C-alpha positions in Angstrom: -7.2 -32.7 -6.1 -5.4 -36.0 -5.9 -3.1 -37.0 -3.2 -0.2 -36.2 -5.5 -1.1 -32.7 -6.4 0.9 -30.1 -4.5 -0.7 -28.1 -1.7 -0.9 -24.5 -2.6 0.7 -22.6 0.3 0.4 -18.8 0.4 3.0 -17.0 2.4 2.0 -13.5 3.6 5.4 -11.9 4.3 5.3 -9.1 6.7 9.1 -8.3 6.6 10.2 -5.3 4.4 13.4 -7.3 3.3 14.7 -10.7 2.3 16.2 -11.4 5.8 15.9 -14.0 8.5 12.0 -14.4 8.1 12.3 -15.1 4.5 15.1 -17.5 5.0 13.1 -19.2 7.7 10.2 -19.7 5.3 12.5 -21.0 2.7 14.0 -23.6 5.0 10.5 -24.5 6.1 9.5 -25.0 2.5 12.5 -27.3 1.9 11.7 -29.3 4.9 8.0 -29.5 4.0 8.8 -30.7 0.4 10.5 -33.8 2.0 7.2 -34.6 3.6 4.4 -33.6 1.0 4.3 -31.9 -2.4 3.8 -28.2 -2.0 3.8 -25.0 -4.1 4.8 -21.9 -2.3 3.4 -18.4 -3.5 4.8 -15.3 -1.7 2.7 -12.1 -1.2 5.4 -9.4 -0.2 3.3 -6.7 1.5 6.1 -4.2 1.0 5.6 -4.5 -2.8 1.8 -3.9 -2.6 -0.2 -0.5 -2.3 -1.7 -0.7 1.1 -3.4 2.2 2.8 -4.3 2.3 6.5 -7.8 1.7 7.7 -9.8 4.8 8.3 -12.2 3.4 10.9 -15.3 4.4 9.0 -17.0 1.1 9.9 -18.5 0.8 6.4 -17.3 -2.7 6.1 -19.4 -3.6 9.2 -22.5 -1.8 8.2 -22.6 -2.1 4.5 -20.0 -4.9 3.7 -16.3 -4.9 2.7 -17.2 -3.9 -0.9 -18.3 -0.5 0.5 -14.7 0.2 1.7 -13.8 3.7 0.4 -10.1 2.6 0.0 -9.0 1.3 -3.3 -5.7 -0.4 -3.2 -4.2 -3.9 -3.3 -6.1 -5.6 -0.4 -8.6 -7.4 -2.8 -5.5 -9.2 -4.3 -4.6 -10.7 -0.9 -8.3 -11.6 -0.3 -8.5 -13.5 -3.6 -5.2 -15.3 -3.1 -6.1 -16.4 0.4 -9.4 -17.7 -0.9 -7.6 -19.9 -3.4 -4.9 -21.2 -1.2 -5.0 -24.5 0.6 -3.1 -23.0 3.6 -1.6 -19.7 4.5 1.7 -18.9 6.3 1.6 -15.6 8.3 5.3 -14.6 8.6 6.6 -11.6 10.4 9.8 -10.6 12.3 9.3 -9.0 15.7 9.1 -5.1 15.6 8.8 -3.4 18.9 7.2 -6.6 20.5 4.6 -6.9 17.7 4.3 -7.8 14.1 5.6 -5.3 11.6 3.6 -2.3 10.6 3.0 -4.0 7.2 1.4 -7.0 8.7 -0.6 -5.0 11.2 -1.9 -2.7 8.3 -3.0 -5.7 6.4 -4.8 -7.2 9.5 -6.5 -3.9 10.3 -7.9 -3.8 6.7 -9.3 -7.3 7.2 -11.2 -6.2 10.3 -14.5 -7.3 8.9 -13.2 -10.8 8.7 -13.2 -10.8 12.6 -17.0 -10.3 12.3 -17.5 -12.5 9.2 -15.1 -15.4 9.3 -14.7 -17.5 6.2 -11.5 -19.5 6.0 -12.7 -22.7 7.7 -11.5 -24.9 4.8 -7.9 -23.8 5.2 -4.9 -24.3 7.5 -2.6 -21.7 8.8 1.0 -21.9 10.0 2.7 -19.0 11.8 6.4 -17.9 11.8 8.0 -15.2 13.9 11.6 -14.3 14.0 13.4 -12.1 16.6 16.8 -11.0 17.7 16.0 -11.8 21.3 12.4 -11.4 22.6 8.8 -11.0 21.6 8.3 -14.0 19.3 5.9 -15.7 21.7 3.8 -12.6 21.8 3.6 -12.2 18.2 2.8 -16.0 17.6 0.0 -15.6 20.1 -1.4 -12.5 18.3 -1.3 -14.1 14.9 -2.8 -17.3 16.2 -5.8 -15.2 17.6 -6.1 -13.4 14.3 -6.0 -16.5 12.0 -8.2 -18.5 14.3 -10.9 -15.8 14.5 -10.7 -15.5 10.8 -11.6 -19.1 10.5 -8.4 -20.8 9.8 -7.5 -24.0 11.6 -4.0 -23.0 13.1 -2.1 -26.1 12.8 1.5 -25.0 13.7 3.9 -22.3 14.5 7.6 -21.6 14.8 9.3 -18.9 16.8 13.0 -18.4 15.8 15.6 -16.5 17.7 17.9 -15.1 15.0 20.4 -12.6 16.3 23.1 -11.5 13.9 25.3 -13.5 13.6 23.3 -16.5 14.6 25.3 -18.8 17.1 25.7 -22.4 16.1 23.6 -23.7 19.0 20.6 -21.3 18.0 20.9 -22.2 14.3 20.7 -25.9 15.3 17.6 -25.3 17.6 15.9 -23.2 14.9 16.6 -26.1 12.4 15.1 -28.6 14.8 12.1 -26.3 15.4 11.4 -26.0 11.7 12.0 -29.7 11.1 9.3 -30.7 13.8 6.9 -28.1 12.6 7.2 -29.3 8.9 6.4 -32.8 9.9 3.3 -31.6 12.0 2.1 -29.3 9.3 2.3 -31.9 6.6 0.3 -34.3 8.6 -2.3 -31.5 9.1 -2.3 -30.8 5.3 -3.0 -34.4 4.6 -6.2 -34.3 6.8 -9.3 -33.4 4.9 -11.4 -32.8 8.0 -10.4 -30.1 10.5 -10.1 -30.8 14.2 -13.0 -30.2 16.6 -13.1 -26.7 18.2 -11.5 -26.0 21.5 -13.1 -24.1 24.3 -11.8 -20.8 23.3 -13.3 -21.4 19.7 -16.6 -22.4 21.1 -16.8 -19.3 23.4 -16.0 -17.0 20.5 -18.6 -18.5 18.3 -21.4 -18.0 21.1 -20.1 -14.7 22.1 -20.2 -13.4 18.6 -23.7 -14.8 17.9 -24.9 -13.1 21.0 -23.7 -9.8 19.5 -24.6 -10.2 15.8 -28.0 -11.6 16.5 -28.9 -8.3 18.0 -27.2 -5.9 15.6 -29.6 -5.9 12.7 -29.7 -2.1 12.6 -26.2 -1.2 14.0 -24.3 -3.8 11.7 -26.6 -5.1 9.1 -23.9 -6.5 6.9 -22.6 -8.7 9.9 -26.2 -9.6 10.8 -27.1 -10.7 7.2 -23.8 -12.7 6.9 -24.6 -14.7 10.1 -28.2 -15.1 9.1 -27.3 -16.5 5.6 -24.8 -18.8 7.1 -27.4 -20.2 9.4 -25.3 -19.4 12.5 -28.1 -17.6 14.2 -29.9 -20.9 14.6 -29.7 -21.9 18.2 -29.3 -25.5 17.1 -26.0 -24.7 15.5 -23.1 -25.4 17.9 -20.2 -24.0 15.8 -19.4 -22.3 12.5 -18.8 -25.6 10.7 -20.5 -29.0 11.4 -18.0 -30.6 13.7 -18.4 -32.6 16.9 -18.3 -30.2 19.9 -17.4 -31.2 23.4 -20.7 -31.1 25.4 -19.0 -29.3 28.3 -17.6 -26.7 25.8 -21.0 -26.3 24.3 -22.7 -26.0 27.8 -20.1 -23.2 28.7 -20.6 -21.5 25.3 -24.4 -21.4 25.7 -24.0 -19.8 29.1 -21.5 -17.2 27.8 -24.1 -16.5 25.0 -27.0 -16.0 27.4 -24.9 -13.6 29.5 -23.5 -11.8 26.5 -27.0 -11.5 24.8 -28.4 -9.8 28.0 -25.5 -7.4 28.2 -25.9 -6.5 24.3 -29.6 -5.8 24.9 -28.9 -3.7 27.8 -26.3 -1.7 26.0 -28.6 -1.1 23.1 -31.4 0.0 25.2 -29.0 2.5 27.1 -27.8 3.7 23.8 -31.1 4.2 22.4 -32.3 6.1 25.6 -29.2 8.4 25.4 -30.0 9.4 21.9 -33.6 10.3 22.6 
């Protein structure tokens, strides 16, 4: 892709209607287009056939292809894989994301175990009438980050009806600043080095999945094929890792490995 080719941005829309969240995304698109060529593609979760997760764990033990539910989740999976970046957008419902967004996230539970989107950026948008946007943004940042995305920006907008002039101005400024930062991130070909939390997650997960050959064979095999079980590997992707973060991660992994082994022994003894 040349520098003039538009970046393909997938918007996963958690709102059931074309309201404040959609208008925020469109405003963000217009501001982003002033910075860099982009092409927006919307997925409206409300228009898809999505069924709730049954908690059968087959995606963990046998792989996501073994999921007994057949609906439109694979369409989302395919579009995320093809996009350069993904915008997760949701209004605040009951201090959390909408049920549509949560349903989709639940169905991608296997990705918390088998992350894959390390070559993609993520941006987060949350709208609210008063409160809850910070909690929603934190939740979405945790989800996207563990899935492998580099979370490079977020915008929490307070949008009561009607929106007072001072809030409209503040929201505009928030999106304008975010569009500038996100465009800079999209221009970068290399992702940033992982933070302490990222490193701890990697080592904590390796401690678990290195021991779960029998309990979660699909997860174990995925980690083995990726080479992540090799103790020389410091992170999911080859990036410079802060030596202090690495040391803390190794300690976390050592402690977590001992705990997982103990739990497995205890579980095995209880079954006998």
